[in-house]
N, C-alpha and C positions, 0 to 999 in steps of 0.2 A: 820767678817773680813772687815776692811776698804779698799774699792777699790780705792777711790779717793775723793778729796775734791771738792764738787760742789759749785758753787756760791750760797750762801744761806745755806750751811750746808753739812755735810758729806754724802757719799753714800756708803753703804756696797756692797760687792760682791753679797750678797744674793738679795739685792734690785735691783741691775743692772740686774742680771739674771732673776728675777721675772718680771721686767718691759719689758725686751726684749721678754720674753715668752708671756706676755700679748699682746704686739704689734703684735706678729706673729698670734694671733687669730683674728686680725682686717683685714678681707678680703674684697676686693673690686674687682668686676669683671668689666673689661673695657666694655664688651658687655652690662652689666646692666647699666653702667654709660651712655653709648651712647643711650640707650633705655629709659632713664629717664631724660628728659630735666631739671626738677626742681633741681635734685641732681647735674647734670652736671653743670648747671648754678651757683649753690651755690659754688661748688668746684672751678670752674674757677674764679669767682670773689674773693673768699677768697685767693686763691693761688696768683693771680695777685696782689691783694692789698698788701699782706704781703711781697712778694718777691721784689716788686718795692719800698715799704716803707723802707725795709732794705737798699736799695741803695740810699735812700734820697728823694723819691717821696713824694710830699705833698698832693696827692690826697687821699681823705677819702674812706672808704668802699662804701659809697653811691655814691661818684663820680665815682668809678670804675664800679658800677652797671649801672649808666647812660650811661657811655661811651661804655661799653662792650655789655650790654644787650639791652639798649634802643637806642644805636647808636647816642647819642647826642654829640654835641660839646659844651664844657664848656668855658665860657668867663673868669672864674677866675683861670684857670690853663693853663700852657703853652702847645703849640701844641706838644712839645717833650714829656711831661709827658703823654699826651693822646695817642700819638703814641706808647709809651712804653707799655701802658695798652692794646691797640689793638693788638700789636705784640705778647705780652705774651699770650694773650687769643688764638690767632691763632696758636702759637707754641705749646701750650698745647694740643689743638685739634688735631694737626698734630701728636704729640706723641701718643695720644690715637688711632688715625686712623691706625698708623703704627703697633701698638700692635694688634689691632683687625684684621688687614689684614696679620699678620705674617711677617711684614717687619721691625719690630724693630731690630736694629743692634747695638751691642756693638763695635763700630768702630770709627776711626777718621772721616770718611766720614759722618757718622750719626751726630756726634757732630758738624761738620762744617755746615751741612745742618740746624741743629737746630739753630746755631748762625746766619745764614742768615735770618731765619724767625724771630728771636728775635730782630735783630739789623737792619733790612731792613729800610732804610731811616734815620737811626740814626748815622751810621758811613759809611765811604767810603770803608772800607775793610772787610765788613761782609763775614763770611765764610773763612777768610784767617788768617793765623797765623801772629802775630805781628812782625814787623821788627824794633823794637826799645825797649829800656829798659822801664820798668814800676816798680812802687812800690805800695804796699798796704798801704794806709794811716792809720796811727795809729797802724801798725803791725810791729813787729820786724823780721818778716819772710822775707828773701831774696828770691824773686821769681827767676825762671830760666832765665839765659841769653837767649836773643831772638834767638841767633844762635843755641842754643841747643833744642829749642822748638820742631822742627819736630822729632828729635831723641827721645826725652823724651815722646812725645805723642805716637809715634810708640811703644815704650816699654810699656807704660801704657795700651794700647789697645791690645797688643799682649798676655796679660794675660787672663785667663779664665774670663768669665762674672761673676762679683760678685753677689752672691745670698743671703748669710747671711747678716744680718744688719750690723754686725761688719765689714764685707768685703766691704759693700757699703760705710760705714763711712770712711774706709781707702781710697777707690777710690776717694771719694769726697775731702778728705784732699790732696791727691796727685795731683788731677786735679787742685785744686785751687793754690797749690804751683807752679805748672808749669805756671799757668796764661797765657794760650796760645794766648789770643786775646787782642787787644788794649782796648776793653771795653766789658762789658757783661759777664765776666767770672763767677761771682757769680750766675747770673740768669741761664746761661747755665748749670752750675754745679748742681744747685738745681733741674732743670727740668730733668737732666739725672738721678739724684737720684730718682725722682718721677717715671720716666720711668722704672728704674730697679726694683722698688717695684711693680709697676702695672703689669709688665711683668710676675710676679709670683703670680698675684691675691692678692697682698698686698695693703694696703691703703698707699697712698703717704703722707709722713710727710710734713705738711706745717709749716715751721719754721717761727714763728710769729715775728712781729716787736718788741713785748715785750721781746722776747728771743734773740734779736740782740746782746747784750753785751756778753751773755753766749755763743752764737753761735760762735762769733769771737774768744773768749777766748779759746774755746774747739778746734776750728780749729788750732789755734796757738800751743796749747799743742800737738795736733796730729802731726803737721808739724815739731816741734822742738824737741819733746821728744819721738816721735813714740808711744805715749800713746793714743790709740783710744777709750778707755772706756768712757771718758766724752762725746765725740761726739756721740758715739753709744747710750749712755743713752739719750741724747737730742733727737736724731732721734726717738728712741723708744717712748719717752714721747710725742713727737709731733705727732707721728703716732696715738697713742691712742686718743689724743685730736681731731685730724682731723676726725677720725672715728666717734667719738661721735657727732661732729658737722654735718657731712653730713648724719648721721643716723636720725637726727631730721627733715630732709626735708620731 
C-alpha cells in the first residue's frame, strides 16, 4: 500500500513501518556519549555543521571542527558564523548534561533556555518570544501571529511529552509553524527533537544539508495537510544514518 510520495520515489506503508522500527533499534546512551569524547566530538561537529548549513552557514565540516574542537578563529568566515557554531556546540552539550542529570524538561522554559544558549550574542531578544510578524522564506506556510505565540506555546507544551517518532515529528512541525522566536527557530526545534530522542536512549536524527529540500517539503506537508508520515520517515532515515556514522568512531 502506498503511504506517500517521497521526493525521489514512492514509499509504501510497509517501508515506513520497517524504517521506523529500524530507527527504534538505534540506541544511544547520553552517559556513554559523555564518557566517550571521540564519539561526542564527532556527533557535535556533525550536528552543528548540518543544522547551521541548513540555515545558510558556509562553514565546512572541517571549519566546524577547527572552531569547535580546536578553538581556532577562522579568517575566511564571519564572526557570526563562528559564533553560531560555538553556540550550537555549547547548547547541545547543555541538552546532554540536563538529560544526564535528570533535568531535561518538556516545557516552554526549557525551550527558552535553549534559545538563549543558541542565540547568545546573535540576537538581542534571546530566550524571548518574538513581538513582530515573520515569514518562512520559500514556504507557503503562514506562521502564527506574534500575539498568539505565548498561548500557542503554552498549549503545545501542555501536552504529554512526545515519545514515539511520529509524535516527535508532529511536535517539530507544530513548533516550527508557531515559529516563536525572531530567529533560530529551526535550530532550537531540531535540538529539541534531538533531546526528545536522547531522553529515551534513542539516537538523535541529524537532518543533513543534503536533505534540506526534502526536510522543508515534508515540514510543509505536515503543517498544511496534517500528514506527518513523510517527516516521520525522514527522521527515521536520518536516525539510522546518524547511528551508523557515530558507531564508526
